[in-house]
N, C-alpha and C positions, 0 to 999 in steps of 0.2 A: 504494500500500500504506500501511496505517496500523496502528500498534501500539496495541491496546486490550485491556483486561481481562486476567485471569489464567487464564481457562478459557472453554470454549465457551458454557456456560449464562450466564455473566456478560456475554459479548459479545452474545449474543442478547437478553438482557434490556435492556441499554443501548441497543441498536439499535432494538428495538421501542418502548421508552419515549421515543425521540426525544432521547436524551442525547448522541448523537455528532454532531459538527459536521464539515462538509466542510473538509478542509485547504486546498482551493483558494479557496473563497468564504465559508466560515463558516456556510452554511445547514445545515439538518438533513439527515442521512443516513437513508435508508429501506432496508429489506431488498431485495436484488436477486440472489437465487440463491446459489450456492455456488461456490467455487474448486475446483480439482482436489485429489484426495487426495494427501497427502504423509506420509512417515514422518519422525518426529522421534526422534532417538536421545537418550535421557535418561541420567542417571548410571548407570554400570555396564553400558552397552551395551543397556539395555532400550529397545525401540522402541515408539512409540505412533503409530498411524495417525490422522491428522486431516484434516478437510476444512474449510478456512477459509471464513468467511462473506464474501459479497460485499455491497456496498452501493452505492447510487446517490444522488447529491445531488439533493434535491428542487428545486433551483434551476438549477444549471449542468449537470446531467445527467451529470457525470463519475462513473465507477465507481471503487470502491476495494475492495481485498481487506483484510479486517480480520484481522490476525495477533495471536496471544496474546503477552503480554509476556515469555514464556520462550523466544522464538525470535528469530533474526536473519534478515534477507533473504538468500535464496539459500544458507542454511546448513542442513545436515541435523541438526546437533547442537544441543541445547538451550543456552541462554545460560549456564546454571550450569556446564555441562561446559566450555564455552569459557572462561568467566570463571575457573574454577579453574586452567586451564592458563596463562592470561595472568597471574594472580596469582603463580603459581609462577615463571614466567619473570621477572616484575618483581622477585622476591626473589633473582634471580641463579642460578636452577637452569639447567642446560644443557637444550637442547631434548630430548636423549635422555632425561634424567631426568624432564622434564616429561611426555613421551610415555609413559614407563613408569608414571607416577603417575595417568594418565587411563585407566581401564579401558575396553576395548572400542573404542578409537580407534586407528587406524593412525598410525605415526610421521609419515608424509608429510602426513597431515591436520593433525596438531598443528603441524608445521613450517609448513604453509601459513597456519594461523591466526596464528602468531607473526610471520611475515613480513608478512602483510597488516596486522596491527595495528601493527607497527613503522612501516610506510609512513604509516598514518593517525594515529600517536600524537600528533604535535604538534597537529593539528587537534582530536583528541579531548580533549587536555589543555586547550586553549583553550576549547572548547565547555563542558566540565564545570566548569572554573574559573569562567567567567562565570555558568553556571547556579547554582553553589553560592553565589556572591555575590548573585545575584538572589533566591535563596531566603532568604539570611541576610546582609543588608547589613553587619552588624557582625562578620562572619567574619574571622578573621586570615588572612594570606596562606597559600596552600597550600605546604607544605614541599616543597622539591625532593628528588627521589630520585637514585639513582645513574645512571639512564638515562632516555631519553625514554619507553620503555615503562613504567618505574617511575613517572615523572611522570604519565603518562596514567592509570594504574591508581590512583594516589594521588588524582588529581583526581576520578575516578569515585567513590571511596570517600567523599571529603569532601562531594561534592555529594549523595550518597545520605544521609549523616548530616544534612546541612542540610535535605533533604526530609523526613526522619523527624522532625526537631524541629518542622518547620512543619506537616506534613501527616499525621503518624502513621507507623506502622511501614511500612517499604519494604525490599524485598530489593535489595541494591546492584546485582546484575547484571540483574535485571528492570528496575530503574530505568535502567540503562545502555542496555538495549535500547529502552526507551520514549524516553529522552532523546536518543537518536541516530536515532530513527525507524527502528530496525532496521538501520541502516547502519554499525554499529560496525566491521565487517570488509568494508565495501563496496569493490569495486574500480572503481566508476563515479563516485566522488567522496567527499569527506570528509563526515562527519555534519554 
């Protein structure tokens, strides 16, 4: 799987134009059918059905599913919904209050996000702190927060700001999805 683009037409344009490289060998990806349909729950419980594009490397022949930057691997909810919950938790809100603030999402789902992110938080903090300093070598040290979840969310924000200064406007949580390869809440390994 590879996170690319912000919507289907952009992903398709980049794929057909040969702008996407294979994460395995670096050669060009070419169109290779479609993945299965999936529902993505956006803010307010609105659902959008999508069918991600598949690609195949022109050299090593490995196939890849191309996901939009507003989704995470194996998560039904959009990254902005998940990011809002993680930001609220990093600010010290209880899980119950965080779940109440995220419309259309069950308490158990929000609790699962927070727990999984807490497990990955140190790896996420390290990954995005390094990424921030790669994007801006003169960046001051990232300020510590009150918790490991807070530290990780802060590192994502600082890295997104560094990316915006260097590359132009970016959404912090879409940047987090891309920067983690969609594995921000992965249970099979840290980003």
